[in-house]
Residue frames as qw, qx, qy, qz and C-alpha x, y, z in Angstrom:
[[0.783, -0.556, 0.268, 0.069, -52.85, -66.62, 63.69],
 [0.134, 0.760, -0.587, -0.247, -50.43, -66.93, 60.84],
 [0.660, -0.092, 0.746, 0.026, -50.93, -70.65, 60.28],
 [0.496, 0.655, -0.234, -0.519, -50.04, -70.72, 56.59],
 [0.022, -0.346, 0.913, 0.215, -48.57, -74.19, 56.05],
 [0.784, 0.082, -0.182, -0.589, -50.91, -76.45, 54.11],
 [0.987, -0.124, 0.085, -0.050, -48.86, -79.62, 54.45],
 [0.331, -0.676, 0.619, 0.226, -45.51, -81.30, 54.42],
 [0.660, 0.491, -0.471, -0.318, -44.13, -83.01, 51.33],
 [0.559, -0.323, 0.760, -0.073, -43.69, -86.77, 51.62],
 [0.747, 0.511, -0.153, -0.397, -43.66, -87.70, 47.98],
 [0.894, -0.096, 0.408, 0.156, -42.45, -91.14, 47.03],
 [0.707, 0.636, 0.113, 0.287, -41.21, -89.89, 43.68],
 [0.146, 0.859, -0.301, 0.388, -38.90, -87.36, 45.42],
 [0.696, -0.060, -0.618, 0.361, -37.97, -89.84, 48.19],
 [0.168, -0.470, 0.303, -0.812, -39.31, -87.44, 50.84],
 [0.512, -0.327, -0.786, 0.118, -40.43, -88.90, 54.15],
 [0.369, -0.625, 0.168, -0.668, -42.25, -87.59, 57.23],
 [0.544, -0.020, -0.788, 0.286, -41.79, -89.22, 60.66],
 [0.507, -0.631, 0.076, -0.582, -43.29, -89.26, 64.14],
 [0.233, 0.256, -0.856, 0.383, -42.13, -90.74, 67.38],
 [0.745, -0.405, -0.157, -0.506, -44.18, -92.80, 69.81],
 [0.082, -0.395, 0.830, -0.384, -43.67, -94.84, 72.99],
 [0.716, -0.183, -0.612, -0.282, -45.04, -98.33, 73.57],
 [0.471, -0.600, 0.390, -0.516, -45.92, -98.87, 77.24],
 [0.277, -0.277, 0.895, -0.213, -45.35, -101.93, 79.44],
 [0.676, 0.265, 0.630, -0.275, -46.95, -105.07, 77.97],
 [0.235, -0.098, 0.690, 0.678, -46.27, -104.05, 74.36],
 [0.523, 0.440, 0.077, -0.726, -48.69, -103.44, 71.52],
 [0.498, 0.248, 0.786, 0.270, -50.29, -105.69, 68.97],
 [0.189, 0.522, -0.141, -0.820, -50.61, -103.46, 65.93],
 [0.624, 0.410, 0.665, 0.009, -53.03, -104.27, 63.13],
 [0.472, 0.561, 0.368, 0.572, -51.93, -101.42, 60.94],
 [0.204, -0.352, -0.113, 0.906, -51.61, -97.68, 60.61],
 [0.294, 0.815, 0.488, 0.107, -53.79, -94.90, 59.28],
 [0.386, -0.231, 0.120, 0.885, -52.01, -92.02, 57.61],
 [0.273, 0.841, 0.362, -0.295, -53.61, -88.71, 56.45],
 [0.347, -0.204, 0.440, 0.802, -52.63, -87.09, 53.17],
 [0.473, 0.744, 0.360, -0.304, -54.06, -85.05, 50.29],
 [0.436, 0.095, 0.459, 0.768, -53.36, -83.97, 46.78],
 [0.162, 0.469, 0.117, -0.860, -54.54, -80.47, 45.85],
 [0.481, 0.335, -0.336, -0.738, -57.45, -80.63, 43.44],
 [0.032, -0.091, 0.992, 0.078, -58.11, -84.36, 43.87],
 [0.618, -0.237, -0.361, -0.657, -61.87, -84.12, 44.44],
 [0.685, -0.405, 0.370, -0.479, -63.54, -86.54, 46.86],
 [0.992, 0.113, -0.050, 0.018, -62.22, -89.71, 45.21],
 [0.569, -0.669, 0.373, 0.298, -58.75, -90.55, 46.45],
 [0.645, 0.710, -0.283, 0.009, -55.87, -90.19, 44.02],
 [0.271, -0.680, 0.670, -0.125, -53.40, -91.71, 46.50],
 [0.860, 0.281, -0.366, -0.216, -51.93, -94.97, 45.31],
 [0.794, 0.092, -0.501, 0.333, -49.15, -96.08, 47.68],
 [0.410, -0.838, 0.255, -0.255, -47.79, -95.78, 51.20],
 [0.721, 0.229, -0.544, 0.362, -44.31, -96.99, 52.21],
 [0.493, -0.792, 0.131, -0.336, -43.58, -97.17, 55.88],
 [0.640, 0.216, -0.614, 0.408, -40.70, -98.04, 58.19],
 [0.626, -0.758, -0.046, -0.175, -40.75, -98.45, 61.95],
 [0.482, 0.511, -0.519, 0.486, -37.43, -97.76, 63.68],
 [0.700, -0.511, -0.435, 0.244, -36.23, -98.42, 67.20],
 [0.401, -0.512, -0.073, 0.756, -34.67, -94.92, 67.35],
 [0.218, 0.773, -0.026, -0.595, -34.33, -91.70, 65.46],
 [0.827, 0.493, 0.237, 0.132, -34.29, -92.43, 61.67],
 [0.534, 0.755, -0.179, 0.336, -30.79, -91.99, 60.32],
 [0.350, -0.799, 0.429, -0.233, -29.12, -91.87, 63.72],
 [0.325, 0.425, -0.836, 0.118, -26.26, -94.23, 64.54],
 [0.074, -0.058, 0.913, -0.397, -27.42, -97.46, 66.16],
 [0.612, 0.236, 0.255, -0.711, -31.00, -97.16, 64.92],
 [0.181, -0.035, 0.951, 0.249, -32.45, -100.31, 63.44],
 [0.538, -0.043, -0.388, -0.747, -35.47, -101.04, 61.20],
 [0.407, -0.037, 0.794, -0.450, -38.05, -102.98, 63.19],
 [0.520, 0.462, 0.715, -0.070, -40.65, -103.29, 60.44],
 [0.466, 0.837, 0.214, -0.192, -41.26, -102.24, 56.82],
 [0.584, -0.088, 0.397, 0.703, -39.11, -100.92, 54.03],
 [0.114, 0.558, -0.095, -0.816, -38.98, -98.20, 51.39],
 [0.118, 0.175, -0.762, -0.612, -40.22, -100.44, 48.58],
 [0.053, -0.336, -0.940, -0.029, -43.39, -102.30, 49.70],
 [0.322, -0.319, -0.209, -0.867, -46.74, -100.62, 49.06],
 [0.081, -0.152, -0.875, 0.452, -48.69, -101.11, 52.33],
 [0.385, 0.088, 0.049, -0.917, -51.81, -99.17, 51.24],
 [0.136, 0.247, 0.959, -0.015, -54.95, -101.26, 51.63],
 [0.098, 0.764, 0.613, 0.174, -57.55, -98.47, 51.20],
 [0.199, -0.093, -0.058, 0.974, -57.80, -94.72, 50.82],
 [0.058, -0.688, -0.685, -0.233, -60.98, -92.70, 51.45],
 [0.010, -0.589, -0.015, -0.808, -62.18, -89.17, 52.00],
 [0.307, -0.181, -0.700, 0.618, -62.36, -88.15, 55.73],
 [0.104, -0.840, -0.496, -0.195, -64.97, -85.39, 55.28],
 [0.399, -0.777, 0.003, 0.487, -62.23, -82.96, 56.28],
 [0.577, 0.735, 0.046, 0.353, -60.47, -80.35, 54.10],
 [0.611, -0.262, -0.106, 0.740, -57.07, -78.86, 54.74],
 [0.115, 0.903, 0.222, 0.350, -57.46, -75.11, 55.09],
 [0.418, 0.085, -0.345, 0.836, -55.50, -72.24, 56.61],
 [0.127, -0.534, -0.622, 0.558, -56.96, -69.82, 59.15],
 [0.165, 0.486, -0.007, -0.858, -57.69, -67.06, 56.63],
 [0.475, 0.213, -0.561, -0.644, -59.41, -69.33, 54.10],
 [0.422, -0.112, 0.790, -0.430, -61.66, -71.69, 56.11],
 [0.736, 0.366, 0.374, -0.429, -64.03, -72.66, 53.33],
 [0.322, 0.590, -0.639, -0.373, -61.53, -73.78, 50.67],
 [0.908, 0.018, 0.339, -0.244, -62.34, -77.24, 49.33],
 [0.575, 0.676, -0.446, -0.114, -59.26, -77.74, 47.11],
 [0.210, 0.458, -0.829, 0.242, -57.50, -80.06, 49.59],
 [0.856, -0.294, -0.080, -0.418, -59.72, -82.97, 50.69],
 [0.168, -0.549, 0.793, -0.206, -57.88, -85.09, 53.23],
 [0.842, 0.063, -0.466, -0.264, -57.82, -88.86, 52.71],
 [0.646, -0.505, 0.542, -0.187, -57.29, -91.56, 55.28],
 [0.609, 0.452, -0.641, -0.119, -54.78, -94.11, 53.97],
 [0.834, -0.385, 0.318, -0.233, -55.17, -97.42, 55.79],
 [0.442, 0.508, -0.739, 0.025, -52.23, -99.79, 55.87],
 [0.889, -0.319, 0.098, -0.315, -53.04, -103.21, 57.35],
 [0.582, 0.360, -0.697, 0.214, -50.43, -105.60, 58.78],
 [0.810, -0.560, -0.161, -0.064, -49.82, -107.58, 61.97],
 [0.470, 0.488, -0.459, 0.574, -46.96, -106.64, 64.25],
 [0.657, -0.684, -0.288, 0.131, -46.08, -106.85, 67.90],
 [0.299, 0.676, -0.315, 0.595, -43.92, -104.11, 69.38],
 [0.638, -0.332, -0.530, 0.450, -42.26, -104.60, 72.76],
 [0.244, -0.928, -0.182, 0.216, -42.20, -101.66, 75.25],
 [0.569, -0.205, 0.203, 0.770, -39.86, -98.88, 74.13],
 [0.164, 0.737, -0.019, -0.655, -39.41, -95.75, 72.03],
 [0.577, 0.273, 0.655, 0.405, -40.01, -95.96, 68.28],
 [0.193, 0.498, -0.182, -0.826, -40.32, -93.79, 65.17],
 [0.618, 0.455, 0.634, 0.095, -42.54, -94.40, 62.18],
 [0.001, -0.482, 0.351, 0.803, -41.52, -92.86, 58.84],
 [0.558, 0.474, 0.681, 0.007, -43.76, -92.88, 55.78],
 [0.044, 0.327, -0.393, -0.858, -44.08, -91.58, 52.25],
 [0.554, 0.487, 0.590, -0.329, -47.03, -91.52, 49.90],
 [0.154, -0.069, 0.634, 0.755, -47.61, -91.63, 46.18],
 [0.421, 0.585, 0.512, -0.467, -50.46, -90.39, 44.07],
 [0.573, 0.425, 0.574, 0.402, -51.58, -89.70, 40.53],
 [0.151, 0.965, 0.196, 0.091, -51.68, -85.86, 40.56],
 [0.550, 0.527, -0.227, 0.607, -48.78, -83.41, 40.24],
 [0.221, -0.682, 0.286, -0.636, -49.39, -81.69, 43.59],
 [0.632, -0.476, 0.483, -0.374, -48.10, -83.63, 46.56],
 [0.555, -0.627, -0.533, -0.120, -48.99, -85.87, 48.22],
 [0.001, -0.556, 0.351, -0.753, -48.94, -83.68, 51.32],
 [0.476, -0.347, -0.752, 0.296, -49.16, -84.64, 54.95],
 [0.212, -0.788, -0.165, -0.555, -51.44, -82.14, 56.76],
 [0.188, 0.252, -0.619, 0.720, -50.18, -80.69, 60.05],
 [0.288, -0.577, -0.734, 0.211, -52.29, -80.93, 63.19],
 [0.021, 0.230, -0.043, 0.972, -54.09, -77.69, 63.66],
 [0.129, -0.572, -0.750, 0.306, -56.77, -76.55, 66.07],
 [0.078, 0.737, 0.351, 0.572, -59.00, -73.66, 65.03],
 [0.294, -0.905, -0.045, -0.304, -58.07, -70.56, 67.04],
 [0.717, -0.625, 0.240, 0.192, -54.88, -71.95, 68.51],
 [0.464, 0.744, -0.473, 0.087, -51.30, -71.26, 67.38],
 [0.951, -0.300, -0.026, 0.069, -49.47, -74.39, 68.53]]
């Protein structure tokens, strides 16, 4: 299918960020934290990920009029990091185990009122490769 991207760089040391938008419905959300997925090539099954910085915006990051609702680019919000029993592979190399994906839990308490938001995050680790944010992929489907 030509799905050849292993992941997206979001390295703290390079000040790279990845972001995703979401909408909070009527009534708002009480958020107890976030879980972010990342890997470092060759890490083994013990996580080498050491930090997650996150920012929640009330609009597109970097756009005029957008405000920070929560977080910053300096506070390490990582509370735990563990192997997900999933490996990042591409469609022509399904049994490669060089990229074990870790779940990075970040715990905090926050209420978000209804509206459109963006979350941006970056990750740090102890290895030279990455950290990388794996894309969503479904076996047999080119999205």
